[in-house]
C-alpha positions in Angstrom: 85.5 56.1 55.3 87.1 54.4 52.2 85.0 51.9 50.3 86.9 48.9 49.0 85.7 47.5 45.8 86.1 43.7 45.3 88.1 42.5 42.3 85.0 40.9 40.9 83.1 44.1 41.0 85.8 46.0 39.0 86.1 43.0 36.5 82.4 42.9 35.9 82.3 46.7 35.3 85.5 46.5 33.1 83.9 43.7 31.0 80.5 45.4 30.8 82.2 48.5 29.5 84.1 46.6 27.0 81.0 44.8 25.9 78.9 48.1 25.5 81.8 49.6 23.5 82.0 46.4 21.4 78.3 46.5 20.6 78.0 50.1 19.9 81.5 51.2 18.8 82.4 52.8 15.6 84.2 51.1 12.8 87.0 52.7 10.7 87.7 52.0 7.1 89.9 48.9 7.8 87.0 47.4 9.9 88.7 48.0 13.2 86.9 49.6 16.1 87.9 53.0 17.2 88.2 53.7 21.0 88.0 57.2 22.6 90.9 57.6 25.0 88.8 59.0 27.8 86.0 56.3 27.8 87.3 53.1 26.6 91.1 53.1 27.5 92.1 51.6 30.9 95.8 52.8 30.7 96.4 55.8 33.0 97.3 59.0 30.9 100.0 60.1 33.6 102.6 57.7 35.0 101.6 56.2 38.3 104.1 57.0 41.1 105.8 53.8 42.4 105.1 52.6 45.9 108.3 50.9 46.3 111.0 52.5 48.5 113.9 52.9 46.0 116.4 52.7 49.1 115.4 49.1 49.8 115.9 47.8 46.3 119.0 45.6 46.0 121.7 47.0 43.7 122.6 45.0 40.6 125.9 43.1 40.7 129.0 44.8 39.4 129.3 43.8 35.7 132.9 42.5 35.2 134.3 40.8 32.1 133.6 37.3 33.3 129.8 38.1 34.0 129.3 39.9 30.7 130.9 37.0 28.9 128.8 34.5 30.9 125.5 36.4 30.0 126.5 36.8 26.4 127.1 32.9 26.2 123.8 32.2 27.9 121.5 34.6 25.9 123.4 34.5 22.7 123.2 38.3 22.7 126.3 40.4 22.1 126.5 43.5 24.2 127.9 45.7 21.5 128.6 48.8 23.6 128.8 50.1 27.0 125.4 51.6 26.7 123.7 48.3 26.2 125.5 46.9 29.4 124.3 49.9 31.4 120.7 49.3 30.1 121.0 45.7 31.3 122.1 46.9 34.8 119.1 49.3 34.9 116.8 46.3 33.9 118.4 44.2 36.6 117.8 46.8 39.2 114.1 47.3 38.1 113.6 43.4 38.2 115.2 43.5 41.8 111.9 45.3 42.9 110.0 42.2 42.5 112.0 40.8 45.6 110.3 43.3 47.7 106.7 42.1 47.0 104.9 40.1 49.5 103.1 37.3 47.8 102.4 34.9 50.6 98.8 33.8 50.4 98.2 35.0 46.9 97.1 32.4 44.4 98.5 32.6 40.9 96.2 33.7 38.2 95.1 31.3 35.4 93.8 34.1 33.3 93.6 37.9 33.4 89.7 37.9 33.6 89.0 34.9 36.0 85.2 35.4 36.2 84.6 35.0 32.5 84.5 31.6 30.6 86.8 31.2 27.8 85.0 28.8 25.5 87.1 26.8 23.1 86.0 25.8 19.8 85.1 22.2 19.0 87.7 20.1 17.5 86.6 19.1 13.9 88.5 16.3 12.2 89.7 17.5 8.8 91.5 16.0 6.0 95.0 15.1 7.1 98.1 15.5 5.2 100.7 12.6 4.5 103.9 12.1 6.3 105.6 12.7 2.9 103.9 16.1 2.6 104.9 17.1 6.0 108.5 16.2 5.6 108.7 17.9 2.3 108.9 21.2 4.3 112.0 20.2 6.3 115.3 22.0 5.4 117.3 18.8 6.3 116.2 15.3 7.1 117.9 12.3 8.7 116.1 9.0 8.6 112.6 10.5 8.1 113.1 13.0 11.1 113.4 16.8 11.1 117.0 18.1 11.8 116.9 21.0 14.1 119.4 23.9 14.3 122.2 23.3 16.9 121.7 24.6 20.3 123.8 27.3 22.1 127.1 27.9 20.2 129.5 29.6 22.5 130.4 33.1 21.4 134.1 34.1 21.2 135.2 36.6 23.8 135.4 40.2 23.0 137.6 42.8 24.6 135.9 45.8 23.2 133.8 46.8 26.3 135.3 49.4 28.7 133.8 48.6 32.2 134.7 52.2 33.3 132.3 53.6 30.6 129.6 51.2 31.7 129.6 52.7 35.0 129.6 56.2 33.6 126.5 55.3 31.5 124.8 54.0 34.7 125.7 57.1 36.5 124.4 59.3 33.7 121.1 57.3 33.7 120.6 57.8 37.3 121.2 61.6 37.2 118.6 61.8 34.4 116.1 59.8 36.5 116.8 62.2 39.6 116.2 65.3 37.4 113.0 64.1 36.0 
């Protein structure tokens, strides 16, 4: 019979280990605490196999010139070469795995460790600075207001990407994943 631990029990155990480490941990020459990998690190040493069936993951859309230009304009990031677009396709495919998760009935988390209180410091009124001192930090002013940089400036179109090479990079990446 498999015993199921409650998330609360895991959280308490995790926090108590961290607290024990914090109280008795060693300190290096910079004042930072050292952690032994085996005792105090909660990151797995070996990669965890995915439980998601790769055949069910939706394929990313084909990246044509119109879509690439649209994404560049929205993100203000220039895709300089075919490899960058292939990495973007791979990231979209990875993100498509989220569509397969069943989240009905699961409440969103407010904090990573929900069982602990996160006390805030008291607000202490200190000496304030004048409006003139604040506005002296502005690069540009108009009628006593900060002037912000302009928003999204459309990028000019670039014809440098070869869409066939994008698919080749994608194919090469998939072959590397299958071999490993």
